[in-house]
MARVEXNU-865194 format. One record per residue: residue number from 1; residue in three letters; x, y, z of N, C-alpha, C, CB in turn. Coordinates in Angstrom, 2 decimals, always signed. Glycine has a CB too. Layout:
REM residues N
@seq: NUM | type: ALA | nc1: X | nc2: Y | nc3: Z | cac1: X | cac2: Y | cac3: Z | cc1: X | cc2: Y | cc3: Z | cbc1: X | cbc2: Y | cbc3: Z $
...
REM end
This chain:
REM residues 106
@seq: 1 | type: MET | nc1: +11.58 | nc2: -23.33 | nc3: -5.44 | cac1: +12.62 | cac2: -22.33 | cac3: -5.49 | cc1: +12.57 | cc2: -21.50 | cc3: -4.21 | cbc1: +12.46 | cbc2: -21.43 | cbc3: -6.75 $
@seq: 2 | type: LYS | nc1: +13.70 | nc2: -21.16 | nc3: -3.67 | cac1: +13.81 | cac2: -20.34 | cac3: -2.47 | cc1: +14.21 | cc2: -18.91 | cc3: -2.86 | cbc1: +14.84 | cbc2: -20.94 | cbc3: -1.47 $
@seq: 3 | type: ILE | nc1: +13.72 | nc2: -17.95 | nc3: -2.08 | cac1: +14.11 | cac2: -16.56 | cac3: -2.30 | cc1: +15.42 | cc2: -16.32 | cc3: -1.56 | cbc1: +13.00 | cbc2: -15.57 | cbc3: -1.82 $
@seq: 4 | type: ASP | nc1: +16.45 | nc2: -15.97 | nc3: -2.30 | cac1: +17.74 | cac2: -15.66 | cac3: -1.71 | cc1: +18.11 | cc2: -14.20 | cc3: -1.90 | cbc1: +18.81 | cbc2: -16.55 | cbc3: -2.30 $
@seq: 5 | type: ASN | nc1: +17.40 | nc2: -13.51 | nc3: -2.77 | cac1: +17.71 | cac2: -12.11 | cac3: -3.03 | cc1: +16.45 | cc2: -11.41 | cc3: -3.55 | cbc1: +18.88 | cbc2: -11.98 | cbc3: -4.04 $
@seq: 6 | type: VAL | nc1: +16.61 | nc2: -10.23 | nc3: -4.07 | cac1: +15.50 | cac2: -9.44 | cac3: -4.58 | cc1: +14.92 | cc2: -10.11 | cc3: -5.82 | cbc1: +15.95 | cbc2: -7.99 | cbc3: -4.91 $
@seq: 7 | type: LEU | nc1: +13.59 | nc2: -10.12 | nc3: -5.91 | cac1: +12.91 | cac2: -10.71 | cac3: -7.07 | cc1: +12.41 | cc2: -9.60 | cc3: -7.99 | cbc1: +11.73 | cbc2: -11.60 | cbc3: -6.62 $
@seq: 8 | type: ASN | nc1: +12.51 | nc2: -9.84 | nc3: -9.28 | cac1: +11.98 | cac2: -8.92 | cac3: -10.28 | cc1: +10.67 | cc2: -9.49 | cc3: -10.79 | cbc1: +13.00 | cbc2: -8.69 | cbc3: -11.45 $
@seq: 9 | type: LEU | nc1: +9.55 | nc2: -8.87 | nc3: -10.40 | cac1: +8.24 | cac2: -9.41 | cac3: -10.76 | cc1: +8.01 | cc2: -9.42 | cc3: -12.27 | cbc1: +7.14 | cbc2: -8.61 | cbc3: -10.09 $
@seq: 10 | type: GLU | nc1: +8.51 | nc2: -8.43 | nc3: -12.98 | cac1: +8.36 | cac2: -8.41 | cac3: -14.43 | cc1: +9.03 | cc2: -9.63 | cc3: -15.05 | cbc1: +8.95 | cbc2: -7.11 | cbc3: -15.02 $
@seq: 11 | type: ASN | nc1: +10.22 | nc2: -9.98 | nc3: -14.57 | cac1: +10.92 | cac2: -11.17 | cac3: -15.07 | cc1: +10.16 | cc2: -12.45 | cc3: -14.74 | cbc1: +12.34 | cbc2: -11.25 | cbc3: -14.49 $
@seq: 12 | type: ILE | nc1: +9.63 | nc2: -12.53 | nc3: -13.53 | cac1: +8.88 | cac2: -13.73 | cac3: -13.14 | cc1: +7.67 | cc2: -13.91 | cc3: -14.04 | cbc1: +8.44 | cbc2: -13.64 | cbc3: -11.66 $
@seq: 13 | type: PHE | nc1: +6.87 | nc2: -12.85 | nc3: -14.22 | cac1: +5.66 | cac2: -12.98 | cac3: -15.03 | cc1: +5.96 | cc2: -13.19 | cc3: -16.51 | cbc1: +4.79 | cbc2: -11.74 | cbc3: -14.86 $
@seq: 14 | type: SER | nc1: +7.10 | nc2: -12.69 | nc3: -16.99 | cac1: +7.45 | cac2: -12.90 | cac3: -18.40 | cc1: +7.76 | cc2: -14.37 | cc3: -18.68 | cbc1: +8.65 | cbc2: -12.03 | cbc3: -18.78 $
@seq: 15 | type: GLN | nc1: +8.12 | nc2: -15.14 | nc3: -17.65 | cac1: +8.43 | cac2: -16.56 | cac3: -17.81 | cc1: +7.19 | cc2: -17.44 | cc3: -17.74 | cbc1: +9.42 | cbc2: -16.99 | cbc3: -16.74 $
@seq: 16 | type: ILE | nc1: +6.08 | nc2: -16.90 | nc3: -17.26 | cac1: +4.85 | cac2: -17.70 | cac3: -17.13 | cc1: +4.12 | cc2: -17.67 | cc3: -18.46 | cbc1: +3.93 | cbc2: -17.15 | cbc3: -15.97 $
@seq: 17 | type: LYS | nc1: +3.92 | nc2: -18.84 | nc3: -19.05 | cac1: +3.32 | cac2: -18.94 | cac3: -20.38 | cc1: +1.86 | cc2: -19.39 | cc3: -20.37 | cbc1: +4.13 | cbc2: -19.90 | cbc3: -21.22 $
@seq: 18 | type: GLU | nc1: +1.42 | nc2: -20.07 | nc3: -19.31 | cac1: +0.06 | cac2: -20.60 | cac3: -19.27 | cc1: -0.74 | cc2: -19.95 | cc3: -18.15 | cbc1: +0.07 | cbc2: -22.12 | cbc3: -19.09 $
@seq: 19 | type: TYR | nc1: -2.02 | nc2: -19.75 | nc3: -18.42 | cac1: -2.90 | cac2: -19.20 | cac3: -17.40 | cc1: -3.20 | cc2: -20.24 | cc3: -16.33 | cbc1: -4.20 | cbc2: -18.69 | cbc3: -18.03 $
@seq: 20 | type: TRP | nc1: -3.38 | nc2: -19.76 | nc3: -15.11 | cac1: -3.77 | cac2: -20.57 | cac3: -13.96 | cc1: -2.73 | cc2: -21.62 | cc3: -13.59 | cbc1: -5.09 | cbc2: -21.24 | cbc3: -14.22 $
@seq: 21 | type: GLN | nc1: -1.47 | nc2: -21.44 | nc3: -14.03 | cac1: -0.37 | cac2: -22.35 | cac3: -13.68 | cc1: +0.65 | cc2: -21.58 | cc3: -12.84 | cbc1: +0.29 | cbc2: -22.96 | cbc3: -14.95 $
@seq: 22 | type: PRO | nc1: +0.57 | nc2: -21.68 | nc3: -11.51 | cac1: +1.41 | cac2: -20.84 | cac3: -10.66 | cc1: +2.90 | cc2: -21.18 | cc3: -10.72 | cbc1: +0.95 | cbc2: -20.94 | cbc3: -9.26 $
@seq: 23 | type: HIS | nc1: +3.68 | nc2: -20.13 | nc3: -10.56 | cac1: +5.13 | cac2: -20.25 | cac3: -10.39 | cc1: +5.36 | cc2: -20.07 | cc3: -8.89 | cbc1: +5.94 | cbc2: -19.16 | cbc3: -11.27 $
@seq: 24 | type: PHE | nc1: +5.82 | nc2: -21.11 | nc3: -8.22 | cac1: +5.89 | cac2: -21.12 | cac3: -6.75 | cc1: +7.30 | cc2: -20.77 | cc3: -6.27 | cbc1: +5.47 | cbc2: -22.49 | cbc3: -6.21 $
@seq: 25 | type: ILE | nc1: +7.37 | nc2: -19.84 | nc3: -5.30 | cac1: +8.63 | cac2: -19.48 | cac3: -4.65 | cc1: +8.36 | cc2: -19.43 | cc3: -3.15 | cbc1: +9.19 | cbc2: -18.10 | cbc3: -5.18 $
@seq: 26 | type: SER | nc1: +9.27 | nc2: -19.96 | nc3: -2.34 | cac1: +9.09 | cac2: -19.90 | cac3: -0.89 | cc1: +10.21 | cc2: -19.12 | cc3: -0.24 | cbc1: +9.01 | cbc2: -21.31 | cbc3: -0.29 $
@seq: 27 | type: SER | nc1: +9.88 | nc2: -18.50 | nc3: +0.88 | cac1: +10.86 | cac2: -17.76 | cac3: +1.67 | cc1: +10.45 | cc2: -17.84 | cc3: +3.13 | cbc1: +10.95 | cbc2: -16.27 | cbc3: +1.19 $
@seq: 28 | type: HIS | nc1: +11.32 | nc2: -18.45 | nc3: +3.92 | cac1: +11.06 | cac2: -18.62 | cac3: +5.35 | cc1: +9.71 | cc2: -19.30 | cc3: +5.53 | cbc1: +11.10 | cbc2: -17.25 | cbc3: +6.08 $
@seq: 29 | type: GLN | nc1: +8.76 | nc2: -18.71 | nc3: +6.24 | cac1: +7.49 | cac2: -19.39 | cac3: +6.48 | cc1: +6.42 | cc2: -19.04 | cc3: +5.45 | cbc1: +6.99 | cbc2: -19.05 | cbc3: +7.87 $
@seq: 30 | type: PHE | nc1: +6.75 | nc2: -18.29 | nc3: +4.39 | cac1: +5.75 | cac2: -17.88 | cac3: +3.42 | cc1: +5.97 | cc2: -18.53 | cc3: +2.06 | cbc1: +5.77 | cbc2: -16.38 | cbc3: +3.27 $
@seq: 31 | type: GLY | nc1: +4.87 | nc2: -18.78 | nc3: +1.35 | cac1: +4.92 | cac2: -19.24 | cac3: -0.02 | cc1: +4.28 | cc2: -18.19 | cc3: -0.90 | cbc1: +4.21 | cbc2: -20.62 | cbc3: -0.18 $
@seq: 32 | type: PHE | nc1: +4.84 | nc2: -17.99 | nc3: -2.08 | cac1: +4.32 | cac2: -17.02 | cac3: -3.03 | cc1: +4.02 | cc2: -17.76 | cc3: -4.33 | cbc1: +5.33 | cbc2: -15.84 | cbc3: -3.26 $
@seq: 33 | type: ARG | nc1: +2.79 | nc2: -17.63 | nc3: -4.80 | cac1: +2.40 | cac2: -18.22 | cac3: -6.09 | cc1: +2.12 | cc2: -17.07 | cc3: -7.05 | cbc1: +1.14 | cbc2: -19.17 | cbc3: -5.94 $
@seq: 34 | type: PHE | nc1: +2.96 | nc2: -16.94 | nc3: -8.06 | cac1: +2.81 | cac2: -15.92 | cac3: -9.08 | cc1: +2.00 | cc2: -16.55 | cc3: -10.21 | cbc1: +4.20 | cbc2: -15.38 | cbc3: -9.59 $
@seq: 35 | type: VAL | nc1: +0.87 | nc2: -15.92 | nc3: -10.56 | cac1: -0.05 | cac2: -16.55 | cac3: -11.50 | cc1: -0.58 | cc2: -15.54 | cc3: -12.51 | cbc1: -1.22 | cbc2: -17.20 | cbc3: -10.75 $
@seq: 36 | type: LYS | nc1: -0.53 | nc2: -15.92 | nc3: -13.80 | cac1: -1.26 | cac2: -15.19 | cac3: -14.83 | cc1: -2.63 | cc2: -15.84 | cc3: -14.93 | cbc1: -0.49 | cbc2: -15.21 | cbc3: -16.23 $
@seq: 37 | type: VAL | nc1: -3.68 | nc2: -15.02 | nc3: -14.93 | cac1: -5.04 | cac2: -15.57 | cac3: -14.98 | cc1: -5.82 | cc2: -14.92 | cc3: -16.11 | cbc1: -5.76 | cbc2: -15.35 | cbc3: -13.63 $
@seq: 38 | type: ASP | nc1: -6.73 | nc2: -15.69 | nc3: -16.67 | cac1: -7.69 | cac2: -15.20 | cac3: -17.66 | cc1: -8.77 | cc2: -16.26 | cc3: -17.76 | cbc1: -7.01 | cbc2: -14.90 | cbc3: -19.07 $
@seq: 39 | type: GLY | nc1: -10.02 | nc2: -15.85 | nc3: -17.86 | cac1: -11.11 | cac2: -16.80 | cac3: -17.93 | cc1: -11.47 | cc2: -17.34 | cc3: -16.55 | cbc1: -10.76 | cbc2: -17.94 | cbc3: -18.87 $
@seq: 40 | type: ASP | nc1: -12.14 | nc2: -18.49 | nc3: -16.55 | cac1: -12.65 | cac2: -19.09 | cac3: -15.31 | cc1: -11.72 | cc2: -20.16 | cc3: -14.76 | cbc1: -14.02 | cbc2: -19.70 | cbc3: -15.55 $
@seq: 41 | type: TYR | nc1: -11.71 | nc2: -20.26 | nc3: -13.44 | cac1: -11.07 | cac2: -21.36 | cac3: -12.73 | cc1: -12.19 | cc2: -22.03 | cc3: -11.95 | cbc1: -9.87 | cbc2: -20.87 | cbc3: -11.78 $
@seq: 42 | type: GLY | nc1: -12.15 | nc2: -23.33 | nc3: -11.79 | cac1: -13.24 | cac2: -24.07 | cac3: -11.17 | cc1: -13.44 | cc2: -23.80 | cc3: -9.69 | cbc1: -13.01 | cbc2: -25.51 | cbc3: -11.36 $
@seq: 43 | type: TRP | nc1: -14.58 | nc2: -24.29 | nc3: -9.19 | cac1: -14.89 | cac2: -24.20 | cac3: -7.77 | cc1: -13.86 | cc2: -25.01 | cc3: -6.99 | cbc1: -16.33 | cbc2: -24.70 | cbc3: -7.47 $
@seq: 44 | type: HIS | nc1: -13.37 | nc2: -24.44 | nc3: -5.88 | cac1: -12.40 | cac2: -25.13 | cac3: -5.03 | cc1: -12.34 | cc2: -24.43 | cc3: -3.68 | cbc1: -10.99 | cbc2: -25.16 | cbc3: -5.70 $
@seq: 45 | type: ASN | nc1: -11.62 | nc2: -25.04 | nc3: -2.74 | cac1: -11.34 | cac2: -24.38 | cac3: -1.46 | cc1: -9.92 | cc2: -24.73 | cc3: -1.05 | cbc1: -12.36 | cbc2: -24.81 | cbc3: -0.37 $
@seq: 46 | type: HIS | nc1: -9.47 | nc2: -24.07 | nc3: -0.01 | cac1: -8.13 | cac2: -24.30 | cac3: +0.54 | cc1: -8.32 | cc2: -24.74 | cc3: +1.97 | cbc1: -7.21 | cbc2: -23.00 | cbc3: +0.43 $
@seq: 47 | type: LEU | nc1: -8.16 | nc2: -26.01 | nc3: +2.22 | cac1: -8.44 | cac2: -26.56 | cac3: +3.55 | cc1: -7.33 | cc2: -26.27 | cc3: +4.55 | cbc1: -8.64 | cbc2: -28.04 | cbc3: +3.46 $
@seq: 48 | type: GLU | nc1: -6.11 | nc2: -26.00 | nc3: +4.07 | cac1: -4.97 | cac2: -25.91 | cac3: +4.97 | cc1: -4.70 | cc2: -24.51 | cc3: +5.51 | cbc1: -3.76 | cbc2: -26.40 | cbc3: +4.27 $
@seq: 49 | type: THR | nc1: -5.03 | nc2: -23.45 | nc3: +4.78 | cac1: -4.68 | cac2: -22.09 | cac3: +5.23 | cc1: -5.45 | cc2: -21.03 | cc3: +4.47 | cbc1: -3.17 | cbc2: -21.85 | cbc3: +5.07 $
@seq: 50 | type: ASP | nc1: -5.55 | nc2: -19.83 | nc3: +5.05 | cac1: -6.09 | cac2: -18.67 | cac3: +4.32 | cc1: -5.15 | cc2: -18.37 | cc3: +3.15 | cbc1: -6.24 | cbc2: -17.42 | cbc3: +5.27 $
@seq: 51 | type: LYS | nc1: -5.69 | nc2: -17.71 | nc3: +2.14 | cac1: -4.88 | cac2: -17.28 | cac3: +0.99 | cc1: -5.04 | cc2: -15.77 | cc3: +0.83 | cbc1: -5.30 | cbc2: -18.03 | cbc3: -0.32 $
@seq: 52 | type: VAL | nc1: -3.92 | nc2: -15.07 | nc3: +0.79 | cac1: -3.92 | cac2: -13.63 | cac3: +0.53 | cc1: -3.71 | cc2: -13.45 | cc3: -0.97 | cbc1: -2.80 | cbc2: -12.89 | cbc3: +1.37 $
@seq: 53 | type: ILE | nc1: -4.63 | nc2: -12.76 | nc3: -1.63 | cac1: -4.54 | cac2: -12.53 | cac3: -3.07 | cc1: -4.24 | cc2: -11.07 | cc3: -3.31 | cbc1: -5.86 | cbc2: -12.96 | cbc3: -3.80 $
@seq: 54 | type: PHE | nc1: -3.13 | nc2: -10.82 | nc3: -4.00 | cac1: -2.70 | cac2: -9.47 | cac3: -4.34 | cc1: -2.74 | cc2: -9.35 | cc3: -5.86 | cbc1: -1.26 | cbc2: -9.16 | cbc3: -3.78 $
@seq: 55 | type: VAL | nc1: -3.57 | nc2: -8.43 | nc3: -6.37 | cac1: -3.68 | cac2: -8.23 | cac3: -7.81 | cc1: -2.66 | cc2: -7.15 | cc3: -8.22 | cbc1: -5.14 | cbc2: -7.81 | cbc3: -8.22 $
@seq: 56 | type: LEU | nc1: -1.68 | nc2: -7.57 | nc3: -9.00 | cac1: -0.64 | cac2: -6.65 | cac3: -9.46 | cc1: -1.03 | cc2: -5.94 | cc3: -10.75 | cbc1: +0.67 | cbc2: -7.40 | cbc3: -9.68 $
@seq: 57 | type: TYR | nc1: -1.80 | nc2: -6.64 | nc3: -11.59 | cac1: -2.18 | cac2: -6.10 | cac3: -12.90 | cc1: -3.56 | cc2: -6.66 | cc3: -13.24 | cbc1: -1.13 | cbc2: -6.45 | cbc3: -14.01 $
@seq: 58 | type: GLY | nc1: -4.47 | nc2: -5.81 | nc3: -13.66 | cac1: -5.79 | cac2: -6.26 | cac3: -14.07 | cc1: -6.77 | cc2: -6.34 | cc3: -12.90 | cbc1: -5.69 | cbc2: -7.60 | cbc3: -14.74 $
@seq: 59 | type: ASN | nc1: -7.70 | nc2: -7.28 | nc3: -13.03 | cac1: -8.76 | cac2: -7.47 | cac3: -12.04 | cc1: -9.06 | cc2: -8.95 | cc3: -11.87 | cbc1: -10.04 | cbc2: -6.71 | cbc3: -12.46 $
@seq: 60 | type: LEU | nc1: -9.45 | nc2: -9.33 | nc3: -10.67 | cac1: -9.86 | cac2: -10.70 | cac3: -10.39 | cc1: -11.20 | cc2: -10.65 | cc3: -9.69 | cbc1: -8.80 | cbc2: -11.46 | cbc3: -9.51 $
@seq: 61 | type: HIS | nc1: -12.12 | nc2: -11.51 | nc3: -10.12 | cac1: -13.44 | cac2: -11.60 | cac3: -9.52 | cc1: -13.57 | cc2: -12.97 | cc3: -8.87 | cbc1: -14.58 | cbc2: -11.36 | cbc3: -10.59 $
@seq: 62 | type: ILE | nc1: -14.22 | nc2: -13.02 | nc3: -7.71 | cac1: -14.39 | cac2: -14.28 | cac3: -7.00 | cc1: -15.85 | cc2: -14.44 | cc3: -6.64 | cbc1: -13.49 | cbc2: -14.35 | cbc3: -5.73 $
@seq: 63 | type: ASP | nc1: -16.44 | nc2: -15.58 | nc3: -7.04 | cac1: -17.79 | cac2: -15.94 | cac3: -6.66 | cc1: -17.72 | cc2: -16.93 | cc3: -5.51 | cbc1: -18.59 | cbc2: -16.54 | cbc3: -7.86 $
@seq: 64 | type: PHE | nc1: -18.67 | nc2: -16.84 | nc3: -4.59 | cac1: -18.74 | cac2: -17.75 | cac3: -3.45 | cc1: -20.06 | cc2: -18.51 | cc3: -3.51 | cbc1: -18.60 | cbc2: -16.99 | cbc3: -2.11 $
@seq: 65 | type: ARG | nc1: -20.11 | nc2: -19.71 | nc3: -2.96 | cac1: -21.33 | cac2: -20.51 | cac3: -2.95 | cc1: -22.48 | cc2: -19.79 | cc3: -2.24 | cbc1: -21.07 | cbc2: -21.86 | cbc3: -2.27 $
@seq: 66 | type: SER | nc1: -22.15 | nc2: -18.87 | nc3: -1.34 | cac1: -23.16 | cac2: -18.11 | cac3: -0.60 | cc1: -23.83 | cc2: -17.05 | cc3: -1.48 | cbc1: -22.53 | cbc2: -17.44 | cbc3: +0.63 $
@seq: 67 | type: GLN | nc1: -23.46 | nc2: -16.99 | nc3: -2.76 | cac1: -23.95 | cac2: -16.00 | cac3: -3.73 | cc1: -23.25 | cc2: -14.65 | cc3: -3.60 | cbc1: -25.44 | cbc2: -15.83 | cbc3: -3.57 $
@seq: 68 | type: GLU | nc1: -22.34 | nc2: -14.50 | nc3: -2.64 | cac1: -21.58 | cac2: -13.26 | cac3: -2.54 | cc1: -20.53 | cc2: -13.24 | cc3: -3.65 | cbc1: -20.91 | cbc2: -13.13 | cbc3: -1.14 $
@seq: 69 | type: LYS | nc1: -20.11 | nc2: -12.03 | nc3: -3.99 | cac1: -19.08 | cac2: -11.83 | cac3: -5.01 | cc1: -18.12 | cc2: -10.76 | cc3: -4.53 | cbc1: -19.71 | cbc2: -11.44 | cbc3: -6.37 $
@seq: 70 | type: VAL | nc1: -16.86 | nc2: -10.88 | nc3: -4.96 | cac1: -15.84 | cac2: -9.90 | cac3: -4.64 | cc1: -15.08 | cc2: -9.58 | cc3: -5.91 | cbc1: -14.87 | cbc2: -10.41 | cbc3: -3.51 $
@seq: 71 | type: SER | nc1: -14.79 | nc2: -8.31 | nc3: -6.12 | cac1: -13.92 | cac2: -7.88 | cac3: -7.23 | cc1: -12.68 | cc2: -7.26 | cc3: -6.62 | cbc1: -14.66 | cbc2: -6.87 | cbc3: -8.18 $
@seq: 72 | type: ILE | nc1: -11.53 | nc2: -7.75 | nc3: -7.06 | cac1: -10.25 | cac2: -7.25 | cac3: -6.57 | cc1: -9.56 | cc2: -6.57 | cc3: -7.75 | cbc1: -9.35 | cbc2: -8.42 | cbc3: -5.96 $
@seq: 73 | type: HIS | nc1: -9.25 | nc2: -5.30 | nc3: -7.59 | cac1: -8.68 | cac2: -4.52 | cac3: -8.68 | cc1: -7.18 | cc2: -4.35 | cc3: -8.49 | cbc1: -9.36 | cbc2: -3.15 | cbc3: -8.76 $
@seq: 74 | type: GLN | nc1: -6.55 | nc2: -3.92 | nc3: -9.55 | cac1: -5.10 | cac2: -3.71 | cac3: -9.54 | cc1: -4.68 | cc2: -2.92 | cc3: -8.31 | cbc1: -4.64 | cbc2: -2.98 | cbc3: -10.82 $
@seq: 75 | type: GLY | nc1: -3.69 | nc2: -3.45 | nc3: -7.58 | cac1: -3.18 | cac2: -2.79 | cac3: -6.39 | cc1: -3.93 | cc2: -3.14 | cc3: -5.12 | cbc1: -3.22 | cbc2: -1.34 | cbc3: -6.58 $
@seq: 76 | type: GLU | nc1: -4.95 | nc2: -4.02 | nc3: -5.22 | cac1: -5.74 | cac2: -4.39 | cac3: -4.04 | cc1: -5.41 | cc2: -5.80 | cc3: -3.56 | cbc1: -7.23 | cbc2: -4.28 | cbc3: -4.35 $
@seq: 77 | type: ILE | nc1: -5.70 | nc2: -6.03 | nc3: -2.28 | cac1: -5.46 | cac2: -7.31 | cac3: -1.63 | cc1: -6.77 | cc2: -7.80 | cc3: -1.02 | cbc1: -4.35 | cbc2: -7.20 | cbc3: -0.54 $
@seq: 78 | type: TYR | nc1: -6.98 | nc2: -9.12 | nc3: -1.07 | cac1: -8.15 | cac2: -9.74 | cac3: -0.45 | cc1: -7.72 | cc2: -11.07 | cc3: +0.16 | cbc1: -9.31 | cbc2: -9.95 | cbc3: -1.50 $
@seq: 79 | type: VAL | nc1: -8.30 | nc2: -11.42 | nc3: +1.31 | cac1: -8.00 | cac2: -12.70 | cac3: +1.96 | cc1: -9.18 | cc2: -13.64 | cc3: +1.77 | cbc1: -7.68 | cbc2: -12.50 | cbc3: +3.48 $
@seq: 80 | type: VAL | nc1: -8.90 | nc2: -14.80 | nc3: +1.15 | cac1: -9.90 | cac2: -15.86 | cac3: +1.05 | cc1: -9.71 | cc2: -16.77 | cc3: +2.26 | cbc1: -9.78 | cbc2: -16.67 | cbc3: -0.32 $
@seq: 81 | type: PRO | nc1: -10.72 | nc2: -16.84 | nc3: +3.14 | cac1: -10.57 | cac2: -17.65 | cac3: +4.35 | cc1: -10.45 | cc2: -19.14 | cc3: +4.04 | cbc1: -11.75 | cbc2: -17.42 | cbc3: +5.28 $
@seq: 82 | type: LYS | nc1: -9.69 | nc2: -19.80 | nc3: +4.85 | cac1: -9.49 | cac2: -21.24 | cac3: +4.74 | cc1: -10.85 | cc2: -21.94 | cc3: +4.75 | cbc1: -8.59 | cbc2: -21.77 | cbc3: +5.90 $
@seq: 83 | type: GLY | nc1: -11.00 | nc2: -22.93 | nc3: +3.85 | cac1: -12.19 | cac2: -23.77 | cac3: +3.82 | cc1: -13.40 | cc2: -23.21 | cc3: +3.10 | cbc1: -12.57 | cbc2: -24.07 | cbc3: +5.17 $
@seq: 84 | type: ILE | nc1: -13.34 | nc2: -21.98 | nc3: +2.60 | cac1: -14.48 | cac2: -21.37 | cac3: +1.92 | cc1: -14.41 | cc2: -21.69 | cc3: +0.42 | cbc1: -14.50 | cbc2: -19.82 | cbc3: +2.15 $
@seq: 85 | type: GLU | nc1: -15.47 | nc2: -22.33 | nc3: -0.10 | cac1: -15.48 | cac2: -22.69 | cac3: -1.52 | cc1: -15.70 | cc2: -21.44 | cc3: -2.36 | cbc1: -16.58 | cbc2: -23.75 | cbc3: -1.82 $
@seq: 86 | type: HIS | nc1: -14.91 | nc2: -21.31 | nc3: -3.41 | cac1: -14.97 | cac2: -20.13 | cac3: -4.26 | cc1: -14.54 | cc2: -20.45 | cc3: -5.68 | cbc1: -14.09 | cbc2: -19.02 | cbc3: -3.69 $
@seq: 87 | type: LYS | nc1: -14.89 | nc2: -19.54 | nc3: -6.60 | cac1: -14.54 | cac2: -19.71 | cac3: -8.02 | cc1: -14.02 | cc2: -18.38 | cc3: -8.57 | cbc1: -15.78 | cbc2: -20.20 | cbc3: -8.85 $
@seq: 88 | type: PRO | nc1: -12.71 | nc2: -18.27 | nc3: -8.77 | cac1: -12.15 | cac2: -17.04 | cac3: -9.33 | cc1: -12.27 | cc2: -17.00 | cc3: -10.86 | cbc1: -10.68 | cbc2: -16.90 | cbc3: -8.92 $
@seq: 89 | type: HIS | nc1: -12.35 | nc2: -15.78 | nc3: -11.37 | cac1: -12.36 | cac2: -15.60 | cac3: -12.82 | cc1: -11.87 | cc2: -14.20 | cc3: -13.16 | cbc1: -13.77 | cbc2: -15.83 | cbc3: -13.40 $
@seq: 90 | type: ALA | nc1: -11.32 | nc2: -14.07 | nc3: -14.36 | cac1: -10.83 | cac2: -12.78 | cac3: -14.86 | cc1: -11.36 | cc2: -12.58 | cc3: -16.27 | cbc1: -9.27 | cbc2: -12.72 | cbc3: -14.83 $
@seq: 91 | type: CYS | nc1: -11.76 | nc2: -11.37 | nc3: -16.59 | cac1: -12.31 | cac2: -11.06 | cac3: -17.92 | cc1: -11.22 | cc2: -10.82 | cc3: -18.96 | cbc1: -13.20 | cbc2: -9.84 | cbc3: -17.84 $
@seq: 92 | type: SER | nc1: -10.00 | nc2: -10.58 | nc3: -18.49 | cac1: -8.85 | cac2: -10.41 | cac3: -19.37 | cc1: -7.60 | cc2: -10.78 | cc3: -18.57 | cbc1: -8.76 | cbc2: -8.94 | cbc3: -19.93 $
@seq: 93 | type: GLU | nc1: -6.47 | nc2: -10.89 | nc3: -19.27 | cac1: -5.25 | cac2: -11.31 | cac3: -18.58 | cc1: -4.97 | cc2: -10.41 | cc3: -17.38 | cbc1: -4.06 | cbc2: -11.31 | cbc3: -19.55 $
@seq: 94 | type: SER | nc1: -4.73 | nc2: -11.04 | nc3: -16.25 | cac1: -4.38 | cac2: -10.34 | cac3: -15.02 | cc1: -3.25 | cc2: -11.08 | cc3: -14.35 | cbc1: -5.61 | cbc2: -10.23 | cbc3: -14.07 $
@seq: 95 | type: HIS | nc1: -2.48 | nc2: -10.38 | nc3: -13.52 | cac1: -1.34 | cac2: -10.98 | cac3: -12.82 | cc1: -1.60 | cc2: -10.87 | cc3: -11.33 | cbc1: +0.02 | cbc2: -10.28 | cbc3: -13.21 $
@seq: 96 | type: ILE | nc1: -1.53 | nc2: -12.01 | nc3: -10.65 | cac1: -1.80 | cac2: -12.03 | cac3: -9.21 | cc1: -0.67 | cc2: -12.75 | cc3: -8.47 | cbc1: -3.15 | cbc2: -12.72 | cbc3: -8.92 $
@seq: 97 | type: VAL | nc1: -0.57 | nc2: -12.43 | nc3: -7.19 | cac1: +0.33 | cac2: -13.15 | cac3: -6.30 | cc1: -0.54 | cc2: -13.70 | cc3: -5.18 | cbc1: +1.50 | cbc2: -12.23 | cbc3: -5.75 $
@seq: 98 | type: ILE | nc1: -0.44 | nc2: -14.99 | nc3: -4.93 | cac1: -1.14 | cac2: -15.63 | cac3: -3.82 | cc1: -0.09 | cc2: -15.87 | cc3: -2.74 | cbc1: -1.85 | cbc2: -16.97 | cbc3: -4.26 $
@seq: 99 | type: ILE | nc1: -0.34 | nc2: -15.32 | nc3: -1.56 | cac1: +0.60 | cac2: -15.44 | cac3: -0.45 | cc1: -0.03 | cc2: -16.34 | cc3: +0.60 | cbc1: +0.95 | cbc2: -14.03 | cbc3: +0.15 $
@seq: 100 | type: GLU | nc1: +0.74 | nc2: -17.31 | nc3: +1.09 | cac1: +0.22 | cac2: -18.30 | cac3: +2.02 | cc1: +1.33 | cc2: -18.72 | cc3: +2.98 | cbc1: -0.34 | cbc2: -19.53 | cbc3: +1.27 $
@seq: 101 | type: ILE | nc1: +0.93 | nc2: -19.40 | nc3: +4.04 | cac1: +1.91 | cac2: -20.02 | cac3: +4.91 | cc1: +2.58 | cc2: -21.11 | cc3: +4.08 | cbc1: +1.26 | cbc2: -20.61 | cbc3: +6.24 $
@seq: 102 | type: SER | nc1: +3.90 | nc2: -21.13 | nc3: +4.03 | cac1: +4.64 | cac2: -22.02 | cac3: +3.15 | cc1: +4.35 | cc2: -23.49 | cc3: +3.42 | cbc1: +6.11 | cbc2: -21.77 | cbc3: +3.30 $
@seq: 103 | type: GLN | nc1: +4.15 | nc2: -24.22 | nc3: +2.32 | cac1: +3.95 | cac2: -25.66 | cac3: +2.36 | cc1: +4.68 | cc2: -26.24 | cc3: +1.17 | cbc1: +2.44 | cbc2: -26.05 | cbc3: +2.33 $
@seq: 104 | type: GLU | nc1: +4.78 | nc2: -27.56 | nc3: +1.17 | cac1: +5.43 | cac2: -28.21 | cac3: +0.03 | cc1: +4.70 | cc2: -27.84 | cc3: -1.24 | cbc1: +5.46 | cbc2: -29.75 | cbc3: +0.20 $
@seq: 105 | type: GLU | nc1: +5.44 | nc2: -27.60 | nc3: -2.33 | cac1: +4.81 | cac2: -27.32 | cac3: -3.62 | cc1: +4.06 | cc2: -28.56 | cc3: -4.04 | cbc1: +5.87 | cbc2: -26.89 | cbc3: -4.69 $
@seq: 106 | type: LYS | nc1: +2.86 | nc2: -28.36 | nc3: -4.50 | cac1: +2.00 | cac2: -29.50 | cac3: -4.90 | cc1: +2.14 | cc2: -29.81 | cc3: -6.36 | cbc1: +0.53 | cbc2: -29.21 | cbc3: -4.57 $
REM end
């Protein structure tokens, strides 16, 4: 889906029914993944680009293989560098937007 006008985030998140299943929208050179999260997501990395994570509601925690941890709270942004293996998790339902350089939806 392409952004042609103003987006209503409440409407977008109300349409998302499953956790960890992003709703992808692209605009110019950026891609936006709107995601409801709860519980654990597996270890993974992003080989193609950094990912900007913006927590709109709730909290997101990220563990790294280096034993470091990051907690991102409502209203905060964090950049996960390209190629760094990590495992995100949320203790309760949270809403996040992942912003990236636009690529084909996978």
